[in-house]
Every structure is written in C-alpha cells, then in structure tokens.
TORDOPA-95805 format. One record per residue (C-alpha): residue number from 1; x, y, z. Coordinates in steps of 0.02 Angstrom, whole numbers, m for minus. Example, Ala and Ser with C-alpha at 12.3 -4.5 7.8 and 13.67 -1.06 7.14 Angstrom:
<num: 1 | c1: 615 | c2: m225 | c3: 390>
<num: 2 | c1: 684 | c2: m53 | c3: 357>
# end
This chain:
<num: 1 | c1: m542 | c2: m187 | c3: m493>
<num: 2 | c1: m364 | c2: m123 | c3: m515>
<num: 3 | c1: m242 | c2: m233 | c3: m613>
<num: 4 | c1: m77 | c2: m234 | c3: m519>
<num: 5 | c1: 96 | c2: m314 | c3: m516>
<num: 6 | c1: 36 | c2: m481 | c3: m445>
<num: 7 | c1: m94 | c2: m502 | c3: m582>
<num: 8 | c1: 35 | c2: m465 | c3: m716>
<num: 9 | c1: 163 | c2: m582 | c3: m639>
<num: 10 | c1: 32 | c2: m719 | c3: m628>
<num: 11 | c1: m7 | c2: m707 | c3: m813>
<num: 12 | c1: 179 | c2: m703 | c3: m854>
<num: 13 | c1: 216 | c2: m857 | c3: m749>
<num: 14 | c1: 64 | c2: m948 | c3: m819>
<num: 15 | c1: 124 | c2: m916 | c3: m996>
<num: 16 | c1: 292 | c2: m995 | c3: m953>
<num: 17 | c1: 216 | c2: m1156 | c3: m887>
<num: 18 | c1: 247 | c2: m1310 | c3: m993>
<num: 19 | c1: 120 | c2: m1417 | c3: m899>
<num: 20 | c1: m39 | c2: m1384 | c3: m797>
<num: 21 | c1: m15 | c2: m1319 | c3: m621>
<num: 22 | c1: m87 | c2: m1452 | c3: m505>
<num: 23 | c1: m81 | c2: m1373 | c3: m332>
<num: 24 | c1: m226 | c2: m1410 | c3: m215>
<num: 25 | c1: m377 | c2: m1309 | c3: m271>
<num: 26 | c1: m304 | c2: m1266 | c3: m440>
<num: 27 | c1: m439 | c2: m1358 | c3: m540>
<num: 28 | c1: m583 | c2: m1253 | c3: m472>
<num: 29 | c1: m652 | c2: m1113 | c3: m579>
<num: 30 | c1: m599 | c2: m953 | c3: m491>
<num: 31 | c1: m603 | c2: m765 | c3: m509>
<num: 32 | c1: m437 | c2: m729 | c3: m596>
<num: 33 | c1: m408 | c2: m576 | c3: m487>
<num: 34 | c1: m445 | c2: m631 | c3: m308>
<num: 35 | c1: m431 | c2: m820 | c3: m338>
<num: 36 | c1: m592 | c2: m855 | c3: m244>
<num: 37 | c1: m739 | c2: m951 | c3: m314>
<num: 38 | c1: m851 | c2: m831 | c3: m413>
<num: 39 | c1: m992 | c2: m828 | c3: m286>
<num: 40 | c1: m866 | c2: m785 | c3: m148>
<num: 41 | c1: m772 | c2: m652 | c3: m248>
<num: 42 | c1: m718 | c2: m498 | c3: m148>
<num: 43 | c1: m653 | c2: m391 | c3: m292>
<num: 44 | c1: m799 | c2: m270 | c3: m282>
<num: 45 | c1: m752 | c2: m211 | c3: m107>
<num: 46 | c1: m565 | c2: m189 | c3: m137>
<num: 47 | c1: m489 | c2: m16 | c3: m139>
<num: 48 | c1: m314 | c2: 53 | c3: m120>
<num: 49 | c1: m265 | c2: 154 | c3: 33>
<num: 50 | c1: m157 | c2: 307 | c3: 60>
<num: 51 | c1: 11 | c2: 253 | c3: 129>
<num: 52 | c1: 191 | c2: 309 | c3: 137>
<num: 53 | c1: 251 | c2: 130 | c3: 120>
<num: 54 | c1: 287 | c2: 17 | c3: m27>
<num: 55 | c1: 309 | c2: m171 | c3: m34>
<num: 56 | c1: 419 | c2: m286 | c3: m137>
<num: 57 | c1: 369 | c2: m469 | c3: m148>
<num: 58 | c1: 503 | c2: m593 | c3: m198>
<num: 59 | c1: 403 | c2: m747 | c3: m243>
<num: 60 | c1: 467 | c2: m925 | c3: m255>
<num: 61 | c1: 430 | c2: m992 | c3: m429>
<num: 62 | c1: 258 | c2: m1078 | c3: m417>
<num: 63 | c1: 200 | c2: m973 | c3: m267>
<num: 64 | c1: 119 | c2: m847 | c3: m383>
<num: 65 | c1: 9 | c2: m985 | c3: m456>
<num: 66 | c1: m61 | c2: m1047 | c3: m290>
<num: 67 | c1: m241 | c2: m988 | c3: m264>
<num: 68 | c1: m208 | c2: m986 | c3: m76>
<num: 69 | c1: m68 | c2: m856 | c3: m92>
<num: 70 | c1: m102 | c2: m700 | c3: 11>
<num: 71 | c1: 33 | c2: m589 | c3: m64>
<num: 72 | c1: m92 | c2: m526 | c3: m193>
<num: 73 | c1: m193 | c2: m448 | c3: m51>
<num: 74 | c1: m49 | c2: m330 | c3: m17>
<num: 75 | c1: m49 | c2: m272 | c3: m198>
<num: 76 | c1: m238 | c2: m252 | c3: m190>
<num: 77 | c1: m219 | c2: m128 | c3: m48>
<num: 78 | c1: m47 | c2: m44 | c3: m68>
<num: 79 | c1: m29 | c2: 55 | c3: m231>
<num: 80 | c1: 160 | c2: 37 | c3: m241>
<num: 81 | c1: 181 | c2: m150 | c3: m233>
<num: 82 | c1: 315 | c2: m234 | c3: m339>
<num: 83 | c1: 328 | c2: m421 | c3: m371>
<num: 84 | c1: 462 | c2: m531 | c3: m451>
<num: 85 | c1: 495 | c2: m717 | c3: m465>
<num: 86 | c1: 650 | c2: m758 | c3: m363>
<num: 87 | c1: 801 | c2: m833 | c3: m451>
<num: 88 | c1: 960 | c2: m893 | c3: m365>
<num: 89 | c1: 1071 | c2: m875 | c3: m518>
<num: 90 | c1: 986 | c2: m741 | c3: m625>
<num: 91 | c1: 897 | c2: m609 | c3: m521>
<num: 92 | c1: 786 | c2: m497 | c3: m624>
<num: 93 | c1: 882 | c2: m340 | c3: m679>
<num: 94 | c1: 727 | c2: m234 | c3: m644>
<num: 95 | c1: 728 | c2: m299 | c3: m466>
<num: 96 | c1: 911 | c2: m252 | c3: m442>
<num: 97 | c1: 881 | c2: m79 | c3: m515>
<num: 98 | c1: 733 | c2: m54 | c3: m398>
<num: 99 | c1: 839 | c2: m98 | c3: m246>
<num: 100 | c1: 970 | c2: 30 | c3: m298>
<num: 101 | c1: 846 | c2: 170 | c3: m337>
<num: 102 | c1: 889 | c2: 312 | c3: m217>
<num: 103 | c1: 707 | c2: 356 | c3: m184>
<num: 104 | c1: 681 | c2: 192 | c3: m89>
<num: 105 | c1: 742 | c2: 136 | c3: 83>
<num: 106 | c1: 739 | c2: m55 | c3: 70>
<num: 107 | c1: 701 | c2: m154 | c3: 230>
<num: 108 | c1: 697 | c2: m344 | c3: 230>
<num: 109 | c1: 564 | c2: m428 | c3: 337>
<num: 110 | c1: 632 | c2: m590 | c3: 411>
<num: 111 | c1: 648 | c2: m675 | c3: 582>
<num: 112 | c1: 786 | c2: m603 | c3: 693>
<num: 113 | c1: 863 | c2: m774 | c3: 726>
<num: 114 | c1: 927 | c2: m779 | c3: 547>
<num: 115 | c1: 1004 | c2: m606 | c3: 546>
<num: 116 | c1: 1159 | c2: m530 | c3: 623>
<num: 117 | c1: 1121 | c2: m411 | c3: 769>
<num: 118 | c1: 1190 | c2: m257 | c3: 681>
<num: 119 | c1: 1062 | c2: m272 | c3: 541>
<num: 120 | c1: 910 | c2: m280 | c3: 654>
<num: 121 | c1: 795 | c2: m130 | c3: 673>
<num: 122 | c1: 732 | c2: m102 | c3: 850>
<num: 123 | c1: 624 | c2: 47 | c3: 802>
<num: 124 | c1: 560 | c2: 131 | c3: 646>
<num: 125 | c1: 655 | c2: 285 | c3: 589>
<num: 126 | c1: 573 | c2: 404 | c3: 467>
<num: 127 | c1: 667 | c2: 398 | c3: 301>
<num: 128 | c1: 769 | c2: 546 | c3: 245>
<num: 129 | c1: 680 | c2: 675 | c3: 139>
<num: 130 | c1: 644 | c2: 609 | c3: m34>
<num: 131 | c1: 648 | c2: 426 | c3: 20>
<num: 132 | c1: 510 | c2: 302 | c3: 58>
<num: 133 | c1: 520 | c2: 133 | c3: 145>
<num: 134 | c1: 517 | c2: m19 | c3: 32>
<num: 135 | c1: 475 | c2: m173 | c3: 134>
<num: 136 | c1: 541 | c2: m335 | c3: 58>
<num: 137 | c1: 442 | c2: m495 | c3: 89>
<num: 138 | c1: 501 | c2: m669 | c3: 40>
<num: 139 | c1: 339 | c2: m748 | c3: m18>
<num: 140 | c1: 359 | c2: m937 | c3: m8>
<num: 141 | c1: 341 | c2: m1087 | c3: 104>
<num: 142 | c1: 454 | c2: m1080 | c3: 256>
<num: 143 | c1: 590 | c2: m1198 | c3: 187>
<num: 144 | c1: 589 | c2: m1102 | c3: 24>
<num: 145 | c1: 599 | c2: m933 | c3: 113>
<num: 146 | c1: 752 | c2: m985 | c3: 213>
<num: 147 | c1: 835 | c2: m1041 | c3: 52>
<num: 148 | c1: 796 | c2: m873 | c3: m28>
<num: 149 | c1: 867 | c2: m784 | c3: 125>
<num: 150 | c1: 1031 | c2: m879 | c3: 113>
<num: 151 | c1: 1051 | c2: m865 | c3: m74>
<num: 152 | c1: 1005 | c2: m683 | c3: m109>
<num: 153 | c1: 1168 | c2: m587 | c3: m79>
<num: 154 | c1: 1094 | c2: m428 | c3: m153>
<num: 155 | c1: 986 | c2: m414 | c3: 5>
<num: 156 | c1: 1133 | c2: m423 | c3: 125>
<num: 157 | c1: 1163 | c2: m236 | c3: 132>
<num: 158 | c1: 989 | c2: m193 | c3: 195>
<num: 159 | c1: 922 | c2: m182 | c3: 373>
<num: 160 | c1: 807 | c2: m317 | c3: 440>
<num: 161 | c1: 641 | c2: m295 | c3: 527>
<num: 162 | c1: 580 | c2: m443 | c3: 629>
<num: 163 | c1: 415 | c2: m480 | c3: 717>
<num: 164 | c1: 382 | c2: m598 | c3: 861>
<num: 165 | c1: 192 | c2: m610 | c3: 859>
<num: 166 | c1: 109 | c2: m648 | c3: 1025>
<num: 167 | c1: m35 | c2: m738 | c3: 942>
<num: 168 | c1: m48 | c2: m887 | c3: 828>
<num: 169 | c1: m71 | c2: m857 | c3: 643>
<num: 170 | c1: m251 | c2: m847 | c3: 584>
<num: 171 | c1: m202 | c2: m926 | c3: 419>
<num: 172 | c1: m291 | c2: m1093 | c3: 413>
<num: 173 | c1: m276 | c2: m1131 | c3: 228>
<num: 174 | c1: m101 | c2: m1202 | c3: 236>
<num: 175 | c1: m15 | c2: m1289 | c3: 381>
<num: 176 | c1: 131 | c2: m1186 | c3: 446>
<num: 177 | c1: 296 | c2: m1264 | c3: 498>
<num: 178 | c1: 301 | c2: m1155 | c3: 654>
<num: 179 | c1: 147 | c2: m1115 | c3: 757>
<num: 180 | c1: 180 | c2: m928 | c3: 754>
<num: 181 | c1: 224 | c2: m922 | c3: 570>
<num: 182 | c1: 121 | c2: m789 | c3: 483>
<num: 183 | c1: 48 | c2: m779 | c3: 309>
<num: 184 | c1: 123 | c2: m648 | c3: 194>
<num: 185 | c1: m26 | c2: m529 | c3: 211>
<num: 186 | c1: m22 | c2: m547 | c3: 401>
<num: 187 | c1: 160 | c2: m492 | c3: 399>
<num: 188 | c1: 111 | c2: m340 | c3: 295>
<num: 189 | c1: m18 | c2: m297 | c3: 428>
<num: 190 | c1: 118 | c2: m305 | c3: 561>
<num: 191 | c1: 228 | c2: m190 | c3: 455>
<num: 192 | c1: 91 | c2: m61 | c3: 433>
<num: 193 | c1: 54 | c2: m62 | c3: 619>
<num: 194 | c1: 240 | c2: m46 | c3: 658>
<num: 195 | c1: 259 | c2: 113 | c3: 555>
<num: 196 | c1: 105 | c2: 191 | c3: 636>
<num: 197 | c1: m22 | c2: 162 | c3: 497>
<num: 198 | c1: m147 | c2: 83 | c3: 616>
<num: 199 | c1: m301 | c2: 103 | c3: 507>
<num: 200 | c1: m212 | c2: 29 | c3: 356>
<num: 201 | c1: m155 | c2: m117 | c3: 464>
<num: 202 | c1: m335 | c2: m146 | c3: 518>
<num: 203 | c1: m394 | c2: m145 | c3: 338>
<num: 204 | c1: m255 | c2: m265 | c3: 286>
<num: 205 | c1: m301 | c2: m385 | c3: 426>
<num: 206 | c1: m486 | c2: m377 | c3: 382>
<num: 207 | c1: m449 | c2: m408 | c3: 199>
<num: 208 | c1: m341 | c2: m556 | c3: 247>
<num: 209 | c1: m473 | c2: m628 | c3: 365>
<num: 210 | c1: m610 | c2: m605 | c3: 235>
<num: 211 | c1: m507 | c2: m691 | c3: 102>
<num: 212 | c1: m465 | c2: m836 | c3: 219>
<num: 213 | c1: m646 | c2: m860 | c3: 272>
<num: 214 | c1: m711 | c2: m855 | c3: 94>
<num: 215 | c1: m574 | c2: m972 | c3: 32>
<num: 216 | c1: m618 | c2: m1100 | c3: 166>
<num: 217 | c1: m804 | c2: m1084 | c3: 126>
<num: 218 | c1: m766 | c2: m1124 | c3: m56>
<num: 219 | c1: m652 | c2: m1268 | c3: m7>
<num: 220 | c1: m794 | c2: m1343 | c3: 94>
<num: 221 | c1: m927 | c2: m1301 | c3: m38>
<num: 222 | c1: m1022 | c2: m1193 | c3: 85>
<num: 223 | c1: m1126 | c2: m1040 | c3: 47>
<num: 224 | c1: m1085 | c2: m864 | c3: 106>
<num: 225 | c1: m1207 | c2: m810 | c3: 240>
<num: 226 | c1: m1178 | c2: m663 | c3: 357>
<num: 227 | c1: m995 | c2: m618 | c3: 333>
<num: 228 | c1: m966 | c2: m488 | c3: 468>
<num: 229 | c1: m784 | c2: m462 | c3: 421>
<num: 230 | c1: m827 | c2: m427 | c3: 240>
<num: 231 | c1: m959 | c2: m301 | c3: 295>
<num: 232 | c1: m834 | c2: m211 | c3: 409>
<num: 233 | c1: m704 | c2: m210 | c3: 271>
<num: 234 | c1: m828 | c2: m137 | c3: 147>
<num: 235 | c1: m874 | c2: 2 | c3: 268>
<num: 236 | c1: m691 | c2: 46 | c3: 298>
<num: 237 | c1: m645 | c2: 49 | c3: 114>
<num: 238 | c1: m806 | c2: 126 | c3: 49>
<num: 239 | c1: m871 | c2: 242 | c3: 188>
# end
C-alpha cells in the first residue's frame, strides 16, 4: 500500500484537531488508509496506473477527515496527486508555487454555469512539450465548493473543464444537493475518459464503485459476499 498526499494530509489535519471529529461513521474502527472497516478493506488490490495526467485536490477543512471522502481514491490510483487544505485568507505557499510551476498546465474542473464562456474548454488540447495537465478539483460539499470557487482568486487565470453527466451519480453514501452532482472520484473518472485514458477511467470508476459498495456494507453491518466489482478491479490492476 503506497502512502500518498491524502494520507499525509489526513495525519496533518488530525494532529491539528483540538476536539474529536464527530462526522457520521467516524467512531467506527477503520483501516487508516482506505477508511473502510477492516474486513472490507480494499488496500491489497490497489495499484497506481500509468497516466500523463496529474490531479490537485483542494479540500475544505474537515473534508479530509470524513471516512466517506472519495478524493483519496484518486491519490490511490494517480501517482502525481497533490492535496492541500483550502484557506480563503492564507493559501498554502506550496500550493501557489505548484500552480506557477511551468511544467504543469492547470485546468479547473467546475460546472460551466459558474464560469465565463471564454474560460471554458470545449475539447482537450495536448499540452505543449514539457508540460502536463494538472486537473484541479474542489473537494467539498456543494455549498462549500461554490464558496471555494468564488474566493480563490489564484484560480481565475486557468481554463475550466465542465461535465454534464447524462446519468445520475452512483454515490449513495451522501445525499447530493443536485441529482446529477458527482462524487470527487467520479469526476476524476470523467476527466480521464475526456483525455482519452479510457482504461484508467474504467479502473477509477471500478475503484469508486467498489469503495462505495464496501462502505455501505459496513454501514449496514453486512458481510462481503461475492463482490463482482472488486474481482474485476483486481483483475485489471493485477493481471
């Protein structure tokens, strides 16, 4: 099991807490890496993929502590995944340096209705030589994400990629404000598919579905039986 940016950020945020985190499901004993109950742990089947993309997760304060968060699945799969706690008044200097690093081509993922038309990407253009795409996700509840969008001026210079999914979200752990609102890992799957990494998108979606199914099984105190999605995921990642 690879220790990545989300794991480190989780430990950092946990150390800063002055009182116990009391989100739903937080009292259960969980695997510290995948946040599932031990008998439903999926860490043994995780493996990074080869990709030209990188992801940056801007996380709203306590989001990193929620066991239901799916942003960690992106870091499980994508080797170059960065994660920072969002701050309105004091953005992390490392974050600002990352966004200005010439080797990256930052692209913000957010609904088109909140962006100006000139910032919207209608198609994916291969980055110039020496650059790689850095997809920026605002990892938070919907009200929190819109606040982050409005109050992060350092993102204003970057193009925006928007998705209008034709299916409802498969994320059943939390209730979405909008019916077609996607979980963070689902958005990453859309991004990978958009840039032509179809197999990686399939793996991301399977990892997300497996996590969701196992999380709900633990929530309902049910045993794992024949998990077809987990079997397919294991075959893809460990052929």
